[in-house]
C-alpha positions in Angstrom: 184.8 79.8 91.6 185.6 75.9 92.4 187.0 75.3 88.8 189.3 78.5 89.6 190.3 77.5 93.4 190.7 73.6 92.5 194.4 73.8 91.0 195.8 76.2 93.4 195.3 73.9 96.4 194.2 74.1 100.0 196.7 77.4 101.0 196.4 80.0 98.8 198.2 83.7 99.1 196.9 86.9 97.0 199.7 88.9 96.4 199.3 92.8 94.9 201.5 92.9 91.8 201.6 96.7 91.3 202.0 99.6 93.9 198.7 98.3 96.0 195.3 99.4 95.5 194.8 96.7 93.0 191.0 95.4 94.4 193.0 92.5 96.5 189.9 92.5 99.0 187.3 91.7 96.5 188.8 88.6 95.3 189.7 87.8 98.7 186.2 88.3 99.8 184.8 86.1 96.9 187.1 83.4 97.8 186.7 83.4 101.4 183.3 81.4 101.5 185.7 78.5 100.3 188.3 78.8 103.1 188.4 78.4 106.8 191.2 80.7 107.6 192.0 84.2 106.4 195.1 85.6 107.3 197.3 89.0 107.5 200.7 88.3 107.6 202.2 92.0 107.5 201.4 95.6 107.3 199.1 97.6 109.6 195.8 99.7 109.6 197.3 101.7 106.7 196.6 98.8 104.1 192.6 99.5 103.6 190.6 97.1 101.6 187.0 98.1 100.2 184.3 95.4 99.7 181.0 96.2 98.0 178.3 93.6 98.7 174.6 94.2 97.4 175.4 98.3 97.2 176.8 98.1 100.7 180.1 99.3 101.4 182.5 97.7 103.9 186.3 99.1 104.6 189.0 96.8 106.4 192.1 98.1 107.7 193.7 95.8 109.7 191.1 93.0 109.7 191.1 90.2 106.7 188.3 91.5 104.8 187.2 87.8 104.4 185.4 88.3 107.7 182.3 89.0 106.0 181.6 85.4 105.8 180.2 84.2 109.0 182.0 81.0 109.2 185.5 82.2 108.4 188.4 83.0 111.2 190.6 86.1 110.6 194.1 85.6 111.4 196.3 88.8 112.3 199.9 87.4 112.1 203.3 88.2 114.2 204.5 90.2 111.2 201.6 92.8 111.8 201.7 96.0 113.6 198.5 96.4 115.5 197.2 100.1 116.8 195.1 98.7 119.9 192.7 102.3 119.3 192.1 101.7 115.7 191.4 98.0 116.2 188.8 98.5 118.7 187.2 101.6 116.6 187.5 98.8 113.4 185.6 96.1 115.5 182.7 98.5 116.4 182.4 99.9 112.8 182.0 96.5 111.6 179.7 95.4 114.0 177.6 98.5 113.1 177.4 97.4 109.6 175.7 94.2 110.4 178.6 91.8 110.5 178.0 89.6 113.3 180.2 87.3 115.9 183.2 89.3 114.8 185.3 89.1 118.1 185.2 85.1 118.7 186.3 85.0 115.0 189.5 87.4 115.3 192.8 85.8 116.5 195.7 88.4 116.8 199.3 87.1 117.2 200.7 87.1 120.6 204.2 88.4 118.6 202.7 91.2 116.7 204.0 94.9 117.5 202.0 97.6 118.9 201.5 101.1 117.4 201.2 103.8 119.8 200.1 107.3 119.2 203.9 108.5 119.8 204.6 106.2 116.6 202.2 108.5 114.9 203.7 111.6 116.1 207.2 110.4 115.0 205.9 109.3 111.5 204.4 112.9 110.7 207.6 114.6 112.5 210.0 112.7 110.3 208.2 113.4 107.2 207.7 117.0 107.9 211.5 117.4 108.2 211.9 115.6 104.7 210.6 119.0 103.4 210.3 118.5 99.4 211.8 115.0 99.6 208.8 113.5 101.4 207.8 109.7 100.4 204.1 110.2 101.1 203.4 108.1 104.5 200.2 107.8 105.6 201.5 108.8 109.0 199.8 106.0 110.5 202.6 105.2 112.7 203.6 102.0 110.7 207.1 102.7 109.7 208.0 103.8 113.3 206.5 100.7 114.8 208.8 98.7 112.5 211.6 100.7 113.2 211.3 100.0 117.1 211.0 96.3 116.4 214.0 96.0 114.6 215.6 98.1 117.2 214.7 95.9 119.7 212.6 98.2 121.8 209.4 97.1 120.3 206.3 96.7 122.5 204.4 93.5 121.3 200.5 92.2 122.0 202.1 89.3 124.7 203.2 92.9 126.8 199.6 93.5 127.4 199.3 90.6 129.4 201.5 92.0 132.0 200.6 95.6 133.3 203.8 96.5 135.2 205.6 95.5 132.3 203.8 97.3 129.8 203.8 100.7 131.6 207.9 100.3 132.0 208.1 99.9 128.3 205.9 102.7 127.3 207.6 105.2 129.7 211.0 104.2 128.7 210.1 104.4 124.7 208.5 107.6 125.2 211.4 109.1 127.2 213.9 107.8 124.2 211.9 109.3 121.3 211.4 112.6 123.4 215.0 112.9 123.8 216.4 111.6 120.4 213.6 113.7 118.5 213.0 116.8 120.7 209.4 115.6 121.0 206.9 116.3 124.0 205.1 113.0 124.3 203.3 112.6 127.5 203.9 108.9 128.7 201.1 108.8 131.1 198.5 109.4 128.4 200.1 106.8 126.0 199.7 104.5 128.7 196.3 105.5 129.7 195.2 105.2 126.1 196.5 101.8 125.7 195.1 101.0 129.1 191.5 101.7 127.8 191.5 99.1 125.1 193.5 96.7 126.9 190.9 94.5 128.5 188.9 94.3 124.9 191.9 93.4 123.0 193.5 90.5 125.4 190.5 88.0 124.7 191.7 88.1 121.0 195.5 87.2 121.5 196.6 83.6 120.9 199.7 82.2 119.5 198.6 82.0 115.8 201.7 79.9 114.5 200.4 77.1 116.4 196.8 77.8 115.7 197.9 77.4 111.9 199.7 74.4 112.5 196.7 72.7 113.9 194.5 73.9 110.9 197.3 72.7 108.4 197.1 69.3 110.2 193.2 69.1 110.2 193.3 69.8 106.3 191.7 73.2 106.6 191.9 75.6 103.9 193.9 78.7 104.7 193.9 81.9 102.3 196.7 84.6 102.9 195.5 88.2 102.3 198.1 90.0 101.1 198.6 93.9 102.1 200.1 96.5 99.6 202.0 95.3 97.0 205.0 93.8 95.4 206.5 96.8 94.4 206.0 98.6 97.7 208.2 96.0 99.5 210.9 97.1 101.7 213.5 95.2 99.7 212.4 94.6 96.7 210.1 97.7 95.9 210.9 101.0 94.6 213.0 101.9 97.7 213.0 104.2 99.4 209.1 105.3 98.2 208.1 101.6 99.9 206.3 100.3 103.0 207.9 98.9 106.3 207.5 95.2 105.6 207.8 92.3 103.3 204.6 92.3 101.5 205.6 90.1 98.7 205.1 86.4 98.6 208.1 85.8 101.1 206.4 87.8 103.8 203.7 85.1 104.4 205.9 82.8 105.7 207.7 85.0 108.0 205.0 87.3 109.0 202.7 83.9 110.0 205.3 81.5 111.1 203.9 79.3 108.3 206.2 77.1 106.5 206.6 78.4 103.0 206.7 74.9 101.4 203.0 74.3 102.5 201.9 77.4 100.5 200.1 75.6 97.6 199.1 78.3 95.2 199.3 82.6 94.7 197.3 84.5 92.7 198.4 88.1 91.7 196.3 91.1 91.6 196.5 93.5 88.8 194.7 96.5 87.6 193.6 96.9 84.0 195.8 100.1 84.2 198.3 101.2 86.7 197.9 103.4 89.9 200.1 104.7 92.6 199.7 106.8 96.1 202.0 109.1 97.3 205.5 109.7 96.0 207.9 107.4 94.1 208.6 106.6 90.4 205.8 105.6 87.9 207.0 105.3 84.6 203.5 105.1 82.8 201.9 107.9 84.8 199.4 110.4 82.9 199.6 113.7 83.8 196.9 114.9 81.8 193.2 115.1 81.7 192.7 111.3 80.7 194.5 110.6 84.0 191.7 112.4 85.9 189.0 110.6 83.8 190.8 107.6 84.8 190.9 108.6 88.9 187.2 109.7 88.6 185.9 106.6 86.5 187.7 104.0 88.9 187.0 106.0 92.2 190.9 106.1 92.8 191.1 107.4 96.3 192.5 105.8 99.3 190.2 103.6 101.4 191.8 104.5 104.4 193.0 108.2 103.8 190.9 109.5 100.8 194.1 110.3 99.1 193.9 110.4 95.2 195.5 108.1 93.6 198.0 108.6 90.5 197.0 106.9 87.2 198.8 105.7 84.5 198.7 102.9 81.6 199.1 99.4 82.2 202.6 98.6 82.8 203.8 94.9 81.6 207.4 95.2 82.8 206.0 96.0 86.7 203.8 93.1 86.4 205.8 91.0 84.8 208.8 91.6 87.4 206.2 90.6 90.3 204.9 87.3 88.3 208.8 86.3 88.3 209.4 87.1 91.5 206.9 85.6 93.4 206.0 82.9 91.2 202.6 83.5 90.6 200.2 80.8 89.3 197.6 83.2 87.7 196.3 86.7 87.8 193.3 88.5 88.6 193.0 91.4 86.3 190.8 94.0 88.2 188.6 97.2 87.1 188.6 96.2 83.2 184.9 97.9 83.3 186.8 101.3 84.0 188.5 101.5 80.8 185.4 101.5 78.6 184.9 104.5 76.5 188.6 105.0 75.7 189.3 104.9 72.0 193.0 103.6 72.4 194.9 102.1 75.3 198.4 102.1 75.7 200.7 99.1 77.3 204.1 99.3 78.4 206.2 96.6 77.1 209.8 97.4 77.7 212.3 100.0 79.6 215.3 101.4 78.2 218.0 103.0 79.9 221.0 104.5 78.1 219.7 102.2 75.2 220.0 99.0 77.2 217.0 97.4 78.3 216.1 96.9 82.0 213.5 94.8 83.6 212.5 96.9 86.6 211.9 100.4 87.5 214.9 102.0 88.5 214.8 103.9 92.2 217.2 106.6 91.5 215.8 110.0 90.2 218.5 110.1 87.4 217.9 107.0 85.9 214.0 107.8 86.1 214.4 111.0 84.2 216.3 109.5 81.4 214.4 106.2 81.4 212.3 105.5 77.6 209.3 103.5 78.1 207.9 101.5 74.8 204.2 101.2 74.5 202.2 99.2 72.2 198.4 100.6 71.2 195.5 98.6 71.5 192.0 99.4 70.2 189.3 100.1 73.0 185.6 99.6 73.5 182.9 101.5 74.1 180.5 99.0 75.6 179.7 98.7 79.1 181.2 95.6 81.1 179.0 95.4 84.0 176.7 92.2 84.4 179.1 90.1 81.9 179.6 86.7 83.6 181.2 84.8 80.7 184.5 85.8 79.0 183.4 85.1 75.7 180.8 87.8 76.2 183.1 90.7 76.4 183.9 92.9 73.5 186.1 91.8 71.0 188.7 94.5 71.8 188.4 93.7 75.6 189.2 89.9 75.0 192.3 91.2 72.6 193.4 93.2 75.6 193.2 90.7 78.1 194.8 88.3 76.2 197.7 90.7 75.1 198.5 91.6 78.6 198.4 87.7 79.5 201.4 87.4 76.9 203.3 90.4 78.0 203.2 89.5 81.7 203.9 85.8 81.0 201.0 84.6 83.5 197.3 83.2 82.7 194.5 85.8 83.6 191.9 83.4 85.2 189.8 86.1 87.0 188.6 89.3 85.4 186.7 91.9 87.3 184.0 94.2 85.4 182.2 96.1 88.2 182.4 97.1 92.1 180.1 94.2 93.6 181.6 91.0 95.1 179.6 89.4 92.1 181.1 91.3 89.2 183.7 88.8 88.4 184.3 86.6 85.1 186.3 83.5 85.7 188.1 81.6 83.3 189.3 77.9 82.7 
């Protein structure tokens, strides 16, 4: 691990390169023992990370997954949205798994916005009204909370410190949304829900920007844990089938108040095949038995929602786009072991639209219907990869698959996942 981390410097970001669910949490967990602070800069409790350690499963929703390590401090930045009810539930759930001393190690930005139950009601209602044009939201209230933020009526964590102001804002927002959408949300009930956890959350609040500035000045090591992935970024993803925040590398700076020029390294996470949850374009999707087999073999069901993920071939165009945009230093390729037993493996190398090459996923239905995808075919392998610790011990065809992807995405693959456990990682120099 030290050889892997050394070229990346003190302040390292982890970014998903596909449509999320690439396995970011596993690498973050493996790296966390070497960092002092683990930070979330964007997103909410819709971005689940699953960790397996010695056969035990841990699911993190909003908290940085590096909190499994007893000495790390978890920072939830101003760019996130915090569901206070879910937050306390997550704390208690993690405490029940045996993780000790969580509360003193969690630092939540005073400027993070709060997710209320009425945001979830709005989310579900707006999705219902889309009919057959649903985007596949998790209905966790994330989008409506960011909408309130941008509309300058959001309620921030700092408002928990002023009970009277908090009540005033809750009642005003409920009235606005009831009148606008024809809802029947009870403002007093909303207020009492937040009050039921207010005293537990208040001790966790701090000015996280100053906290990280002091850590930077003291030479501490800081790890930035990404949520979702580049192609779900609100500005740069497959709009409108995206999340509600900037989950690409730029979101680290804005979502934490951390100077961008002080980020010393960026790691991209890419699954050895491709998955996507919900609606939206997916050029390499497998709508056949092989797609079903991949889902079963890879356990491709959402950590938070349990929704089945759509599965398809590795898309080098998608990952190369993420490499270029984010300026990634290296890639962690995950779930290589899931491909064992497939005789031939296809990799998408180029998109053609009306005979012209395009370098990103088109976002209109008409363009996606006409899109042509060029593939190469590589031989598969039969061997079980679990327990392998050295790249040279992988089957020849597995090594060839990795090195071919490396060339296509134009970025070195320096870590490879070959199993579910946090120890099932191969590091390459």
